[in-house]
TORSEPA-564284 format. One record per atom (N, C-alpha, C, O): x, y, z. Coordinates in steps of 0.001 Angstrom, whole numbers, plus 500000, padded with zeros to 6 digits. Layout:
<pts>
XYZ
...
</pts>
This chain:
<pts>
490158469899468568
489632470667469846
490461469938471173
490988470605472064
490465468701471129
491108468104472636
492681468772472167
493261469324473102
493183468774471254
494543468948470869
494392470365471795
495022470498472844
493594471268471337
493632473002471593
493409472868473213
493971473671473958
492590471851473722
492385471779475102
493841471698475815
494296472621476491
494648470214475524
495641470172476248
496858471526475969
497729471808476791
496685472156474787
497912473043474459
497376474167475386
498316474857475782
496242474555475836
495809476124476630
496310475617477795
497014476369478469
496004473975478364
495982473944479802
497442473929480138
497914474145481254
498070473662479094
499957473397479334
500562474643479284
501559474879479967
500018475536478481
500387477016478925
500222477613480009
501133478163480628
498692477557480461
498265478215481851
499086477765482785
499443478514483695
499654476035482675
500230475665484191
501776476655483842
502451477389484564
501877476322482666
503512476953482676
503846478603483125
504900479055483573
502806479179482892
502622480807483487
502344480907484401
502829481896484949
501410480043485259
500789480331486735
501413479463487857
501651479955488960
501755477774487474
502228477162488415
503588476986488116
504309477219489086
504358476547486779
505471476291486391
506360477116486742
507314476683487388
506292478403486440
507073479635486517
507176480049487998
508064480850488289
506223479508489128
506436479820490396
507265478821491010
507953479174491967
507321477372490528
508259476308491235
509302476521490607
510196475974491254
509776477064489598
510765477501488819
511584478528489926
512665478281490461
510869479569490079
511257480610490787
511820480388492168
512505481251492718
511440478863492906
511655478641494250
513624478303493883
514402478273494836
514110478096492486
515420477862492761
516012479286491970
515810479645490810
516991480094493286
517190481348492787
518197481509491502
518096482329490590
519029480665491653
520109480516490290
519084480626489087
518904481635488407
518381479283488935
517829479540487660
516940480667487155
516652480875485976
516482481478488392
515583482777488273
516618483598487776
516275484178486745
517764483848488150
518665484611487865
519148484486486459
519394485477485771
519286483226486028
519779483294484585
519044483209483744
519505482841482664
517468483527483843
516174483443483257
516267484898482315
517039485752482750
515731485117481414
515706486514480616
514747487564481301
513745486919481612
514590488835481669
513803489438482043
512494489065481241
511398488838481753
512799489042479892
511695489233478974
510875488074479073
509724488235478668
511204486826479556
510913485515479546
508953485414479573
508119485007478764
508890485969480834
507507485781481009
506678486753480279
505465486547480232
507145487715479744
506358488371478646
505929487606477350
504819487614476818
506998486978476983
506929486040475877
505935485038476201
505063484669475413
506122484509477651
505258483058477566
503840483588477751
502934483060477107
503588484575478572
502086485086478434
501447485471477167
500297485185476832
502356486187476460
501941486177474977
501779484838473925
501000484800472973
502763483695474362
501895482728473953
500562481934474687
499752481163474171
500648482366475908
499252481828476669
498012482723475750
497026482051475446
498024484056475345
497252484765474721
496955484228473373
495790484225472975
497969483751472604
497820483118471028
496989481899471236
496050481633470486
497391481023472433
497175479716472654
495345480059472823
494488479614472059
495111480889473937
493947481131474244
492865481864472696
491649482022472591
493685482071472001
492813482736470697
492281481384470116
491127480975469992
493349480883469833
493040479655468919
491822479188469500
490764479129468873
491988478803470887
490542477742471105
489290478462470811
488200477955470544
489714480228470931
488115480823471206
487812480533469418
486642480426469051
488962480422468388
488480479965466868
487648478595467066
486608478418466431
488167477592468009
487305476403467912
485991476444468617
484947475982468156
486143477109469915
485269477152470984
485141478120471907
485727478027472985
484320479221471582
484428480718472124
484384480236473796
485153480716474629
483354479213474109
482953478761475222
484209478182476214
484406478520477381
485039477169475375
486191477194475812
487133477867476417
487551477761477570
487564478846475227
487862479915475514
487610480971476729
488544481507477325
486298481196477012
485962481807478198
486138481296479176
486429482005480140
486036479831479341
486482478960480505
487741478823480703
488150478915481860
488615478582479679
490252478482480176
490476479839480885
491025479882481986
489942481205480090
490193482340480709
490014482794482152
490763483533482791
488608482072482643
488146482562483850
488859481634484882
489228481986486002
488985480507484381
490060479312485468
491306479989485666
491751479880486808
492113480782484710
493469481218485167
493028482612485725
493943483266486227
491949483104485725
491641484451486902
491448483811488106
491977484272489118
490811482881488146
490290482098489741
491540481676490272
491977482139491326
492191480744489534
493707480193490024
494333481322490367
495167481003491215
494382482536490150
495527483651490402
494618484301492004
495273484597493002
493318484404491969
492761485031492880
492690483659494072
492619484254495147
492682482833494237
493141482014494753
494165481938495527
494129481826496753
495308482008494706
496783482385495094
497066483122495875
497596482925496968
496650484322495260
496633485449495801
496546485487497788
497387485712498658
494885485095497806
494664484572499167
495111483620499978
494553483513501070
496293482645499612
496901481820499834
498225482414500523
498736482128501605
498503483081499808
500183483990500473
499781485210501205
500619485776501907
498707485618501118
498192486689501902
497804486247503492
497896486965504488
497316484761503415
496473484110504579
497804483829505342
497964484294506470
498791483045504714
499791481916505418
500831483358505906
501819483219506627
500496484338505503
501696485342506176
501001486518506834
501506487637506744
500123486365507342
499000487225507971
499769487605509337
499839488801509618
500349486656510201
501110486733511253
502468487673511337
503039488036512365
502814487956510016
504103488505509568
503796489674509089
504557490560509481
502936490021508363
502463491313507395
501946492411508590
501004492226509360
502767493522508530
501975494610509317
500863495472508608
500026496097509259
500896495467507618
500313496167506307
499096495658506560
499092494434506693
497893496294506687
496380495486506492
496230495591505326
495555494671504863
496690496600504338
496316496545502663
496444495334502236
495416494945501682
497651494239502275
497715493180501887
496852492104502462
496396491177501792
496645492285503784
495429491109504223
493993491584503750
493087490816503428
493932492824503757
492337492899503150
492273492490501640
491291491842501277
493336492849500648
493227492356499424
493051490811498981
492300490375498108
494067490003499928
494444489032499740
492876488196500193
492418487292499494
492324488598501230
490853487664501652
490089488158500782
489363487296500287
489917489299500332
489009489692499339
488970488957497996
487936488699497380
490348488616497573
490587487805496319
489953486710496431
489278486348495467
490001485853497694
489240484333497639
487911484880497361
487377484294496420
487365485604497759
485742485744497718
485497486069496086
484616485538495410
486514487105495578
486290487576494259
486740486136493002
486246486130491874
487563485214493406
487561484221493032
486471483475492789
486108483314491624
485775482902493853
484437482107493979
483493482656493011
482831481997492209
483491484136493184
482427484930492298
482736484549490781
481855484076490064
483894484755490378
484545484500489267
483902482814488714
483254482467487727
484440482098489852
484044480689489239
482400480278488853
481992479515487977
481623481104489875
480203480756489729
479724481651488216
478827481333487436
480534482690488147
480013483475486383
480472482363485539
479651481963484713
481939481619485590
482474480607484639
480893479666484604
480346479517483511
480493479297485399
479944477922485226
478288478447484819
477530477847484057
478048479491485422
476686480257484968
476496480919483246
475523481472482735
477732480617482722
478165481341481203
477165480811480538
476680479703480764
476789481652479619
475586481238478271
476426479912477455
477554479945476964
475606478945477498
476257477575477028
476418476670477742
476118475536477371
477010476950479139
476947476078480245
476079475453480740
475068476108480992
476057474067481073
474677473477481667
474419473301482825
473679472388483189
475147474392483879
475023474171484930
473832474878485370
473003474177485951
473513476332485198
472267476806485440
471479476975484523
470976478099484546
471120476281483644
469874476533482490
468789477327482568
468417477980481593
468115477360483833
466879477469484300
467039479084484431
466003479672484120
467978479815484774
468233481400485070
469307482066484148
470391482408484621
469082482197483189
470191482606481832
470880483958482440
472102484008482300
470356484880482990
470919486099483641
471955486143484687
472525487122485169
472093484822484953
473154484898486291
474297485580486006
474593486643486551
475197484827484881
476720484932484290
477056486699484465
478025487127485092
476038487562483772
476301489084484062
476469489561485324
477495490049485798
475219489369485943
475101489745487358
476247489316488018
476978490204488458
476603488041488204
477977487750488764
479293488565488521
480190488701489353
479265489230486902
480300489536486799
480202490977487483
481204491370488081
479117491757487442
478947493297488144
479126492824489423
479642493672490151
478876491736489977
479087491866491669
480495491734491845
481068492522492598
481123490850491256
482230490352491289
483231491780491473
483885492086492470
483103492607490038
483959493203489585
483533494811490787
484533495494491008
482666495149491229
482112495927491887
482891495673493149
483351496665493716
483121494388493711
483521493868494843
485125494695495063
485623495430495916
485567494064493710
486698494222493532
486909495431493431
487480495712494484
486785496616492652
486737497649493010
486730498562494180
487558499464494309
485516498243495273
485549498868496147
487086498474497377
487772499110498177
486990496951496823
488078496721498040
489085497178497685
489704497666498630
489728497291496460
491172498034495992
491116499422496393
492259499851496550
490136500375496641
490072501579497409
490176501698498645
490976502480499161
489138500706499507
489176500548500975
490540500273501488
491054500714502516
491165499272500381
492472498717501266
493480499856501385
494481499684502081
493302500866500827
494383502063500631
494073502798502356
494787503621502928
493116502328502735
492681503069504318
493673502393505329
494159503075506231
493929501282505216
494678500431505934
496376500383505508
497163499673506135
496795501246504354
498032501055504118
499013501681504735
498910502885504501
500201501369505626
500973501645506588
500186501863507811
501041502310508576
499470501834508233
498681501493509513
499568500641510312
500143499667509826
499702501069511757
500224500432512705
499043499367513363
499347498330513953
497860499761513177
496905498526513945
496773497445512783
497064497675511610
496295496241513270
496261495040512275
494931494740512119
494186494877513089
494532494381511136
493260494027511011
493191492357511265
494181491637511138
492049491940511590
491595490616512338
491035489964510929
489977490328510417
491970488861510330
491744487955509152
490564487337509305
489951487048508277
490045487034510477
488973486006510840
487536486718510544
486613486280509856
487629488078511345
486650489055510795
486391489519509408
485295489841508950
487479489512508829
487230489779507687
486643488810506743
485792489044505885
487271487580507048
486254486503506576
484673486572506705
483868486309505811
484418486942507888
482766486886507956
482429487996507468
481256488072507101
483191489049507319
482171490383506401
482170489786505047
481099489609504467
483390489438504461
483530489395503129
482484487869502778
481799487705501769
482609487085503722
481151485713503454
479669486450503822
478672486057503216
479591487151504477
478205487650504541
477913488716503253
476749488741502854
478895489596502578
478700490360501744
478471489138500439
477400489166499832
479293488324500146
479464487868499021
478313486490498996
478184485843497957
477567486163500176
476359484950500442
475240486208499807
474355486001498977
475504487263500325
474403488306500288
474020488615498455
472956488435497862
475212489077497986
475295489008496360
474592487427495889
473578487274495209
475293486563496359
474504485516495530
473389485214495786
472775484798494803
472643485250497027
471529485069497085
470507485917496102
469560485537495413
471106487263496325
470188488054495450
470196487781494115
469362488474493533
470918486912493258
470926486493492028
470151485310491991
469329485083491103
470454484363493170
469783482754492362
468866482418493460
468330481309493446
468617483275494441
467617482786495267
466427483917495442
465250483776495110
467050485105496065
465993486007495653
465483486301494788
464263486244494634
466540486815493751
466573487208492257
465897488531492327
464834488851491795
466759489311493139
466250491008493242
467297492054492405
467062493188491988
468565491231492314
469993492034491340
469128492272489851
468431491525489165
469522493614489738
469047493983488370
469659493171487117
470854492902486996
468506492779486085
469271491960485031
469933493003484160
469561494099483741
470914492373484045
472366493194483105
472447492745481487
473020493452480658
471873491625481192
471860491270479828
470892490462479414
470533489477480058
470233490933477940
469285489932477904
469478489413476223
469765490257475375
469308488101475886
470061487605474586
469165488163473598
467957488209473829
469621488560472593
468990489092471512
468411490591471622
467715491142470769
468846491143472860
468589492547473343
470073493357473574
470591494394473157
470347492523474266
471941493463474458
471778494164476332
470844493832477061
472459494751476596
472864495215477876
471679496142478077
471008496881477357
471706495726479606
470528496801479862
471438498135480485
472659498261480575
470525498904480804
471018500435481111
471587500279482456
472641500895482612
471126499561483545
472259499211484699
473250498770484467
474196499314485037
473501497839483736
474811497138483441
475696498172482978
476785498358483521
475244498931481897
476573500024481279
476499501039482359
477603501573482474
475546501559483275
476069502483484078
477015501659485279
478132502067485597
476431500541485832
477172500255486798
478979499933486162
480016500144486792
478858499452484940
480451499543484332
481195500831484524
482325500890485009
480374502032484047
481266503110484400
481577503464485477
482625504060485722
480523503087486489
480725503689488146
481895502732488686
482737503201489452
481946501385488283
483147500672488563
484462501359488105
485421501484488867
484457501782486870
485841502307486155
486040503622486780
487158504082486551
485290504347487492
485261505667488297
485874505166489537
486602506036490017
485847503986490297
485939503633491219
487417503289491422
488135503588492377
487725502575490284
488929501936489794
490082503325489460
491231503297489901
489739504073488923
490235505611488635
490426505997489885
491617506217490103
489756506163490763
490085506577492684
491240505831493309
492122506336494004
491104504428492934
492137503801493452
493404503651492600
494386503120493119
493457504078491335
494795504421490858
495503505824491320
496703506064491453
494463506602491505
495026507903492159
495546507481493329
496720507826493469
495063506819494275
495514506337495582
496848505626495227
497885505946495807
496822504755494366
498044504064494392
499616504975493884
500810504773494105
498896505954493167
500098506963492498
500317507834493881
501361508443494114
499277507807494687
500034508973495885
500711508114496570
501873508472496763
500382506963497078
501186505823497790
502352505009497151
502695503916497601
502932505595496093
503888504985495516
505413504662496159
506173503789495737
505598505312496956
506975505425497647
506610504081498403
507544503286498298
505473503543499181
505230502561500056
505248501222499389
505040500217500068
505514501129497930
505559500201497286
506998499888496373
507630500877496003
507486498587496031
508613498106495466
508418499075494188
507296499119493684
509280499717493740
509028499968492049
508220499023491223
507293499289490457
508752497860491525
508365496642490211
506747496353490635
505802496270489851
506719496245491887
505052496007492505
504257497385492045
503056497289491791
504941498709491932
503899499672491725
503419499778490081
502378500122489519
504494499388489716
504189499636487745
503370498296487436
502554498320486514
503564497126488182
502641495893488134
501030496369488335
500151496478487480
500975496641489976
499732497306490265
499169498240489363
497990498090489045
499848499211488884
499404500586488279
498996499758486767
497953500211486295
499598498683485965
499112498194484804
498015497472485023
497224497290484098
497828497027486081
496633495862486524
495257496344486620
494229495830486181
495491497833487522
494630498780487313
493927499701486077
492756500076486003
494805499888485333
494673500238483736
493826499438483119
492728499723482640
494590498030483162
494058497300482186
492650496765482731
491786496445481915
492362496646484424
490996496482484735
490090497750484052
489031497415483520
490415499023484043
489443499995483588
489227499492482039
488129499319481512
490118499357481611
489721499235480025
489236498287479832
488696498291478726
489080497020480579
488408495857480805
486744496369480765
485874496185479913
486729496871481679
485011497386482034
484693497996480932
483560497710480544
485448498961480077
485049499758479045
484782499191477977
483907499632477231
485731497725477605
484797497192476688
484070496472476888
483842495902475821
483139495838478098
482404495309478535
481228496219478508
480151495790478923
481344497599478000
479996498175477872
479924498557476656
479126499467476432
480767497963475430
480689498022474422
479487497059473741
478565497425473013
479897495323474357
479214494486473510
477917493899473661
477298493636474692
477622493744472491
476137493122472270
475807491810472223
474716491273472026
477110491262472473
476756489741472565
477983489028473369
479100489525473511
477453487482473977
478237487352474914
479638486431474086
480633485908474588
479197486521472686
480234485638471871
480981486694471237
481876486283470497
480851487996471329
481293489074470341
482851489443470623
483568489031471535
483144490288469631
484700490869469778
484771491762471290
485437491322472227
484164492784471369
484186493360472932
484387492392473886
485300492514474703
483539491309473883
483774490436474874
484991489897474601
485699490576475344
485564489305474165
486682488806473654
488009489476474353
488897489116475126
487576490822473537
488681492104474121
488574492372475705
489594492697476313
487603492265476235
487409492325477778
488031491125478124
489213491220478453
487633490264478128
488382489261478823
490135488903478610
490799488117479286
490471489517477776
492077489843477246
492458490783478174
493431490502478874
491906491837478333
492280492640478925
492278492165480640
493315492398481261
491481491712481147
490667491127482414
492049490090482650
492547490172483773
492696489132481685
493496488169481757
494931489015482163
495744488523482944
495100490168481614
496307491200481268
496345491728483031
497360491711483727
495118492125483434
494830492788484590
495112491341485881
495817491649486842
494761490409485851
495024489338487114
496456489034486532
497164489211487523
497234488701485565
498455488486485291
499591489273486003
500588488835486578
499076490854485763
499881491709486479
499852491614487763
500977491617488262
498862491519488599
498472491201489940
499490489676490409
500096489585491477
499470488794489520
500046487804489539
501422488099489463
501969487309490233
502327488877488899
503429489406488859
503893490304489813
505092490553489938
502691490995490751
502985491388491731
503219491324493289
503849491858494202
502269490285492995
501700489491494411
502479487788494858
503032487056495678
502010487985493713
502328486008493583
503944485746493417
504714485440494327
504238485926492146
506032485791491991
506697486532492725
507814486092492998
506395487623493207
507262488586493918
507428487658495409
508447487231495951
506007487552495799
505983486690497329
506853485416496979
507365484855497948
507120484815495561
507605483282495948
509227483931495537
510115483393496199
509520484578494935
511236484835494548
511738485566495646
512943485395495825
511011486554496667
511596487435497676
510547487376498501
509820488368498551
510244486237499305
509635486290500541
509522487301501436
508519487859501881
510973487510501696
511398488181503073
510711489814502859
510021490508503606
511284490045501417
510972491572501036
509592491645501253
509248492572501986
508679490900500804
507182490934500713
506695491059502160
506425492135502693
506594489654502843
506590489482504157
506821490660505516
505970490935506363
508120491185505423
508519491844506041
509174493285505760
510054493931506330
508503493472504825
508272494943504066
508314495902505134
509204496739505287
507008495689506080
506299496764506841
507548496629508134
507991497640508679
508020495192508513
508706495272509841
510116496031509570
510866496485510434
510271496055508373
511611496780508007
511340498022508024
512260498697508485
510090498812507577
510067500229507784
510015500343509169
510766501070509817
509052499566509680
509030499704511231
510441499894511762
510666500881512462
511398499036511488
512507499381512511
513532500330511721
514734500342511987
512915501167510671
513854502202510258
513337503415510851
514044504412510998
511866503347511270
511467504649512027
511840504578513517
512079505556514225
511862503058513967
512172502913515476
513890503469515357
514373504131516276
514514503188514405
516144503727514569
516082505286514161
516954505973514693
515259505897513368
515517507600513410
514429507921514614
514269509135514745
513775507253515372
513348507697516508
514346507473517779
514221508280518700
515185506593517888
516060506743518610
517101507616518426
517740507993519408
517462508124516952
518664508805516754
518003510154517340
518660510934518029
516750510348517037
516171511705517671
516281511873519005
516656512891519587
515806510432519660
515910510996521317
516912511088521660
517138511852522598
518129510237520959
519321510307521625
519971511866521171
520751512393521964
519713512399520202
520283513931520184
519659514735521063
520364515616521553
518119514657521524
517501515114522029
517762515245523824
517346516091524616
518585514085524026
519187514094525394
520432514635525250
520773515342526198
521415514493524133
522560515384524111
522292516537524822
522792516922525879
521329517116524029
521264518611523633
520508519048524996
520623520251525229
519654518210526071
519201518317527390
520571518453528077
520999519555528422
521291517231528279
522390516897529176
523238518832528881
523195519664529788
523813519101527676
524285520386527607
523666521360528218
524262522117528984
522145521476527899
521328522689528649
521537522394530093
521688523355530848
521561521317530518
521554521039532481
523223521437532742
523510521998533799
524157521166531875
525501521817532236
525687523167532259
526586523668532934
524974523777531629
524882525353531132
524153525867532690
524608526728533444
523212525253532834
522267525759533893
523090525610535242
523125526493536099
523776524339535338
524413524271536562
525666525225536716
526089525556537823
526217525637535545
527021526856535632
526552527937535651
527055528517536613
525767528665535073
524996529407535685
524878529487537111
525410530414537721
524079528394537820
523666528249539123
524728528333539922
524387528906540957
525972528005539938
527284528189540311
527769529402540582
528237529739541669
527640530301539300
528060531778539279
527203532426540274
527711533152541128
525585532162540216
524979532832541052
525126532677542605
524936533572543428
525518531315542875
525710531239544142
527218531999544532
527385532561545614
528143531929543604
529351532910543781
529021534464544249
529781535211544865
527587534764543756
527610536355544344
526530536389545134
525757537347545117
526356535251545978
525111535420546904
525699534937548238
526422533941548238
525388535683549525
525957535736550950
526477537247551390
525889538190550861
527156537429551987
527879538578552779
529051538747551760
529801537803551513
529197540036551146
530263540554550573
531122541591551448
530504542608551764
532291541503551836
532749542399552629
533226543591551879
533901543068550992
533283544841551701
533126545584550825
533942547057551636
533403547238552728
534826547876551419
535166549092551900
533910549967551721
533049550164550863
534194550342552808
532934551888553055
533240552869552407
532343553641552066
534912553188551963
535266554356551392
535398554028550109
534512554499549395
536199553383549576
536920552947547976
536091551966547462
536075551845546237
535273551109548259
534327550463547386
535054549073546981
534445548290546251
536561548712547525
537105547424547193
536434546197547949
535663546301548903
536817545143547418
535724543958547866
537288543272548560
538364543666548110
537239542478549412
537962541565549951
537873540119549487
536786539582549700
538723539457548948
538780538515548566
538578537368549374
538188537553550527
538812536008548893
538831534715549831
540309534706550684
540436534417551874
541457535130549675
542898535364550103
543253536153551272
544255536005551971
542169537149551430
542492538285552487
542688539451551752
542457540452552431
543197539793550054
543657540914549785
542179541379549215
541183540675549051
542379542997548928
541374543629548240
541417543798546935
542422544314546447
540300543384546088
540689543617544766
539233545101544383
538347545521545127
539572545468543028
538601546714542743
537332545724542507
537350544538542177
536040546717542822
534859546029542424
534627545659540792
534068544620540441
535018546424540080
534927545449538449
535988544373538289
535771543395537574
537099544533538923
537901543268538858
537363542133539552
537466540976539144
536758542505540662
536264541093541539
534987540293540743
534830539084540570
534250541295540382
532888541175539447
533069539885538104
532560538788537874
534214540881537369
534915540107536394
535597538598536756
535761537772535858
535868538400537760
536824537333538201
535362535957538637
535419534732538532
534433536676539022
533397535500539603
532563535868538640
531806534898538656
532155536574537811
531109536409537071
531650536998535500
532496537870535303
530909536258534536
531053536103532788
530691537642532456
529643537898531863
531628538710532873
531150540074532703
532262540838532324
533384540434532629
532056542314531448
533583543376531427
532699544458531768
531506544526532065
533820545441531610
532942546942532479
533721547851531474
534862547587531096
532986548974531062
533687549692530268
533330551245531188
532194551449531616
534247552053531358
534434553049532512
533643554168531472
533884554354530279
532371555009532537
532343556436532128
532126557540533298
533087557548534067
531571558050533481
531647559356534306
529925559710534756
529246559864533741
529369559815535664
527942559764535437
527789561237536029
528665561540536839
526757562266535741
526361563800535521
526878564063537136
527589565040537373
526527563249538082
526782563925539427
528291564222539516
528741565348539727
529097563015539323
530416562897539244
531283564044538631
532132564749539176
530819564030537316
531339565179536355
531081566435536894
532073567162536836
529928567038537488
529917568038538296
530738568379539410
531259569477539602
530815567419540097
531567567512541392
533037567588541202
533794568306541856
533310566926540417
535025566887539823
535552567994538810
536624568600538821
534468568079537921
535027568809536831
533922570080536754
533886570673535676
533334570378537449
532447571441537410
531498571651536452
530781572651536473
531415570696535507
530181570800534328
528979569775534858
528933568786535589
528034570563534082
526606569792534508
526679568630533790
525773567801533863
</pts>
């Protein structure tokens, strides 16, 4: 059993911490195959399965510790980048994962067989529902701040999530008003099953919003987040089927949760370590692109306006030319120009105004000169 513990912890370190430190070296990362992380994760899953054969409680503890480490890592990256991130989506998700990790840690300590909270055997499943519900609501709410120019207040978010998390924990351990979710020897309660399906529905909404806003994400990040949401929904469905905290459905559910958190790790942690500028300044680059488009549009508008002003000035000059007293012959209707010579009326107007004439005969002249009505 001790060898299994050492092996599992070593593998977890390799996938969550060791790979991140290696990614600091860009040359080594460029030489590593793309499928290396997938193989390493598969090895971790295999090592965890071996621990489940020795002790399911050990398997559960290692799986939850992995998710807690990932959740805290997401918070650390988002919090330390909050001064540069223009998109409230990352800030909201990052702050929320701090409290999700805390609830997952309490869930681990309260699990059946752990000696931490032996006097209250219902807390583990209640904490699970509380954490997954908070996660699902956060993943939907975060899209309300995607691409917004307004900035969230990180310390205000900390206060709000602290109050919500404290209320959830108090409702379980202090007031004990949170509905019971699982009874040993009986199975899941109706509330637990209905809550799992509600969480699945909320995650489905988050998936639809992610697909709708997919152009705002790097393609690799988008596919990782999509896979994480799908794995989370499958995880919740698996937890609607189990009848024992040590059953096969419970094991499958924790594997799916590991997959969900691993994909979040790929999308937000490793991307942030390998490409920090792309993650932190993504919104800034988008703002600069929008600013360039706006400058180009305004430059074009100013050019059009200058052209219109020139045309207006030209028209005004032509109008001024035809203003004032024009000397015209009382008999032949010729007009005297500035040089003192006399021009025909149509020639004078054609010279001073952009117009052409076509000749005809009016009815009065026709009758006077040609005798025709």
